[in-house]
KOLZAZA-412910 format. One line per 8 residues: number of its first residue (from 0); their letters; for each residue x, y, z of C-alpha. Coordinates in Angstrom, 1 decimal. Each point is the difference from the previous one (the first is absolute). Layout:
% residues N
NUM = A = X,Y,Z  ...
% end
This chain:
% residues 296
0 = MRHEKTAL = -27.8,-18.0,-4.7  3.4,-1.0,1.4  2.6,2.6,0.8  2.2,-0.9,-2.9  -2.9,0.4,-2.5  -0.9,3.4,1.5  3.6,1.2,-0.3  0.1,-1.2,-3.6
8 = LLALAREL = -3.2,1.8,-0.8  1.2,3.3,1.5  3.3,-0.4,-1.9  -2.0,-0.3,-3.2  -2.1,3.1,0.9  3.2,2.0,0.5  1.3,-1.1,-3.4  -3.3,1.1,-1.7
16 = ASSAEGLT = 0.0,3.3,1.9  3.6,0.8,-1.0  -0.5,-0.7,-3.7  -1.1,2.9,-2.2  -0.9,-2.1,-3.0  -1.3,-3.0,1.9  1.0,-3.7,0.0  -1.3,-2.9,-2.1
24 = LSEMAERV = -1.0,-3.3,1.8  3.3,-1.5,-1.2  2.0,2.8,1.5  -2.0,-0.1,3.2  0.7,-3.7,0.3  3.7,0.5,-0.6  0.3,2.8,2.5  -1.5,-2.0,2.9
32 = GVGRRTVE = 1.2,-3.5,-1.1  -3.4,-1.8,-0.5  -1.8,-1.8,-2.8  -2.6,1.3,-2.4  -3.1,-1.3,1.8  1.3,1.3,3.4  0.6,3.5,-1.3  -3.4,0.1,-1.5
40 = RMRDALFL = -1.5,-0.8,3.4  2.2,2.7,1.5  -1.1,2.5,-2.6  -3.7,-0.7,0.8  0.8,0.5,3.8  1.7,3.3,-0.8  -3.1,1.3,-1.8  -2.0,-0.6,3.2
48 = LFPQTEEI = 2.6,1.4,2.4  1.0,3.0,-2.1  -3.0,1.4,-2.0  2.4,2.4,-1.8  1.6,-2.9,-1.9  -0.2,0.6,-3.7  -0.1,-2.3,-3.0  1.7,1.5,-3.1
56 = DDPPTKRF = -0.4,-1.4,-3.5  3.4,-0.5,-1.7  -0.7,-2.4,-2.9  0.6,-2.8,-0.2  0.0,-0.1,3.8  -1.2,2.1,3.0  1.9,1.9,2.7  -1.0,0.6,3.5
64 = RISGGLDA = 1.0,2.8,2.4  -1.1,1.6,3.3  -0.4,3.7,-0.6  0.4,2.6,2.7  2.5,-2.0,2.0  -0.6,-2.0,3.2  -1.1,1.3,3.4  2.8,0.6,2.5
72 = FFQTPTTD = -1.3,-3.0,1.9  1.2,-2.3,-2.8  3.2,2.0,-0.7  1.7,0.2,3.4  3.6,-1.2,-0.4  1.4,-2.7,2.2  2.9,0.3,2.4  2.3,-1.9,-2.3
80 = ELVELSRV = -0.9,2.2,-3.0  0.8,3.2,1.9  3.3,-1.4,1.3  1.1,-1.2,-3.4  -0.8,3.4,-1.5  2.0,1.8,2.7  2.9,-2.5,-0.3  0.3,0.4,-3.8
88 = AAGLKRSG = -0.1,3.8,0.3  2.8,-0.1,2.6  2.0,-2.4,-2.1  -0.3,2.2,-3.1  1.2,3.1,2.0  3.0,-1.9,1.3  1.0,-1.0,-3.5  -0.2,3.6,-1.2
96 = AIARADAL = -3.4,-0.2,-1.8  -1.3,3.0,1.8  -2.7,0.9,-2.6  -1.6,-3.4,0.1  0.4,-0.2,3.8  -1.9,3.3,0.4  -2.7,-1.2,-2.4  -0.6,-3.1,2.1
104 = GSLEMKIR = 0.2,2.1,3.2  -2.7,2.3,-1.4  -2.2,-3.0,-0.9  0.4,-1.5,3.5  -1.1,3.4,1.5  -3.1,0.1,-2.3  -0.9,-3.6,1.0  0.3,0.7,3.7
112 = SAMRASAL = -2.0,3.3,-0.3  -2.8,-1.9,-1.8  -0.2,-2.7,2.7  -2.6,-0.1,2.7  1.5,1.3,3.3  -0.9,-3.2,1.9  1.7,-2.2,-2.6  3.1,2.2,0.0
120 = RRMAPDVE = 0.3,0.0,3.8  -0.5,-3.8,0.1  2.9,-0.8,-2.4  2.3,2.9,0.8  2.0,-1.8,2.8  0.5,-3.1,-2.2  1.1,2.1,-3.0  2.5,1.9,2.2
128 = VLSRSEIT = 1.5,-3.2,1.5  0.4,-1.8,-3.4  1.4,3.1,-1.7  2.7,0.3,2.7  0.9,-3.7,-0.2  0.2,-0.5,-3.7  2.3,1.5,-2.6  0.9,-0.8,-3.7
136 = ATGPGPRP = 3.8,-0.5,-0.3  1.7,1.8,-2.9  2.9,-1.6,-1.8  3.5,1.3,0.0  1.2,2.7,-2.4  -1.0,3.6,-0.8  -3.3,0.9,-1.5  -0.8,3.2,-1.9
144 = YENPELLA = -2.5,2.4,1.6  -3.1,0.4,-2.1  -0.7,3.4,-1.5  -3.7,0.8,0.6  -0.2,2.5,-2.9  1.5,-2.5,-2.4  -2.4,-2.7,1.0  -3.0,2.3,-0.3
152 = GIRQAIMA = 1.1,1.2,-3.4  0.5,-3.6,-1.4  -3.4,-1.1,1.5  -1.7,3.0,-1.5  1.4,-0.8,-3.4  -1.0,-3.6,0.2  -3.6,0.8,1.1  -0.3,2.8,-2.7
160 = MRALRFVY = 1.7,-2.2,-2.6  2.5,2.7,-1.0  3.6,-0.3,-1.0  2.8,0.9,2.4  3.3,1.9,-0.5  2.8,-0.2,2.5  3.8,0.2,0.2  1.5,-3.4,0.8
168 = SGGSSSGQ = 3.5,-0.3,1.5  0.5,-3.6,-1.1  0.3,-2.2,-3.1  2.1,0.6,-3.1  -1.3,3.6,-0.3  0.4,1.2,3.6  -1.2,3.6,0.6  -2.3,0.2,-3.1
176 = ARDVVPYG = -3.7,0.6,0.0  -2.2,-3.0,-0.7  -3.6,0.0,-1.3  -1.8,-3.2,1.1  -3.4,-1.7,0.3  -0.4,-0.9,3.7  -1.3,-3.5,0.6  0.4,-0.4,3.8
184 = LVFGHVNY = 2.2,0.0,3.1  1.9,-2.7,1.7  0.9,0.4,3.7  2.7,-2.0,1.7  3.6,0.2,1.1  0.3,2.5,-2.9  -3.1,1.7,-1.5  -0.6,0.1,-3.7
192 = LIAAQLPG = -2.2,1.6,-2.6  -1.0,-2.4,-2.8  -0.4,1.9,-3.3  0.5,0.0,-3.7  2.3,2.6,-1.4  -1.3,2.1,-2.8  0.2,-0.5,-2.9  -0.5,-3.7,0.0
200 = DQIKTYRL = -1.6,-2.5,2.4  2.9,-1.8,1.6  -0.7,-0.4,3.7  2.8,1.1,2.4  0.4,0.6,3.7  1.2,3.3,1.5  1.2,0.3,3.5  -2.0,2.7,1.8
208 = DRIKDIEI = 3.0,1.3,1.9  1.6,0.9,-3.4  -3.0,1.9,-1.3  -0.3,3.8,0.3  -1.7,3.0,-1.6  -3.1,-2.0,-0.7  -2.6,1.6,-2.4  -3.4,-1.3,-1.1
216 = LDRDVTSP = -0.4,0.6,-3.7  -3.1,1.0,-1.8  0.0,-3.2,-2.0  -2.5,-2.8,0.4  1.5,-3.5,0.2  -1.2,-3.5,0.7  1.7,-3.1,1.3  -0.4,-3.3,-2.0
224 = PDFDIKDF = -3.3,-1.7,0.8  1.9,-3.3,0.7  2.5,1.6,2.4  -0.2,-1.3,3.6  2.4,1.3,2.6  -0.1,-3.2,2.0  0.9,-2.1,-3.0  2.7,2.5,-1.0
232 = TARSFGYF = 1.7,-0.1,3.4  -0.4,-3.7,0.4  2.2,-0.5,-3.1  3.0,1.0,2.0  1.3,-1.4,3.3  1.0,3.5,0.9  -0.6,3.3,-1.8  2.0,-0.1,-3.2
240 = QSDVHQIA = -1.7,-1.5,-3.0  2.1,-2.2,-2.3  -0.4,-3.4,-1.8  -2.4,-2.3,1.9  1.5,-3.3,1.1  -1.5,-3.3,1.2  1.3,-0.2,3.6  0.4,-3.3,1.9
248 = LRLLPTGS = 1.3,0.0,3.5  0.7,-3.3,1.8  -0.2,0.0,3.8  1.6,-2.7,2.1  -2.2,-1.9,2.5  1.4,2.1,2.8  -1.6,3.1,-1.5  -3.1,-1.5,-1.7
256 = KDIRRWLF = -2.2,0.5,3.1  0.9,3.7,0.4  -0.6,0.8,-3.6  -3.8,-0.6,0.3  -0.1,3.1,2.2  1.7,2.3,-2.6  -1.0,1.3,-3.4  2.8,0.5,-2.5
264 = HPSQTLEE = -2.2,1.1,-2.9  -3.8,0.4,-0.7  0.1,-2.6,-2.8  2.0,-2.6,1.9  -1.0,-3.7,0.1  1.4,-2.6,2.4  1.0,-3.5,-1.0  0.8,-2.6,2.7
272 = CADGTVII = 2.6,-2.6,-0.9  0.4,-3.5,1.3  3.3,0.8,1.6  -1.6,2.7,2.2  1.2,2.9,-2.0  -2.4,2.7,-1.3  0.3,1.7,-3.4  -1.4,3.6,-0.3
280 = RFSASGLL = -0.8,1.1,-3.5  -1.0,3.4,-1.3  0.6,2.3,-3.0  1.8,3.3,0.6  2.9,2.2,-1.0  2.5,1.5,2.4  2.5,-2.8,0.4  2.6,2.2,1.7
288 = ELSWHLFT = -2.6,1.1,2.7  -1.1,-3.6,0.4  3.7,-1.0,0.6  0.4,2.7,2.6  -3.1,-1.2,1.8  1.1,-3.6,0.0  3.3,1.0,1.6  -1.8,1.4,3.0
% end
């Protein structure tokens, strides 16, 4: 078996070992980017290599998973993976995201402590050199420091599906307590809680640096089954949600080559014109933020 096929098979094994409910053949094919017949052959090979592979009935289909995890031999991280983890943690710490940086730092320590000593000694010099020679640049402007207790409380409410109460120093009723259904968190230049204020179900965004006196209420809540945080954030070029517009940006030939290396929006499409210009189309709100970005 060629090296590429071996790497692909191990990647699929990791996917099955990291899934609690298992994956269907279609999901397996999508994860590793192969066709149906190829993934069926890969599944058969996994049954031979990993006897703990399970087949689970989930009518009208079947799911597969590898229970008990994989041996350390198959799970040893690469130099690039350790460097990226360390770099992201350092970048978060510089931007003021101390809680998330500490979480990644703790994860890195657990991974290192679980590695074989020989493997750790072999890659340690390379990890050190790359860590000292690479850095993630942060953009200009202030960033609020993250409150670890606030983040922990919001995450606990989301996992327990409970309502939240907090005092919010923003909006039209600044300083008043708000009871909300928490949907999720958005991290960026400014961090936001996405939630629906009670009573009602209108989704709003709340800046984390303006939230205080958080309390988890003894009230069960649920988010709408069709709510997707990626789709919600993709509706806006920035953070603020408003009317969605059909955006078309025309780039002159001098900039058409550079634009292929940049992503304006997850839903964007590119249209090449006969005169050498390129038109970028996407749907989003946030026209003011888009204008600010274009002026840069």
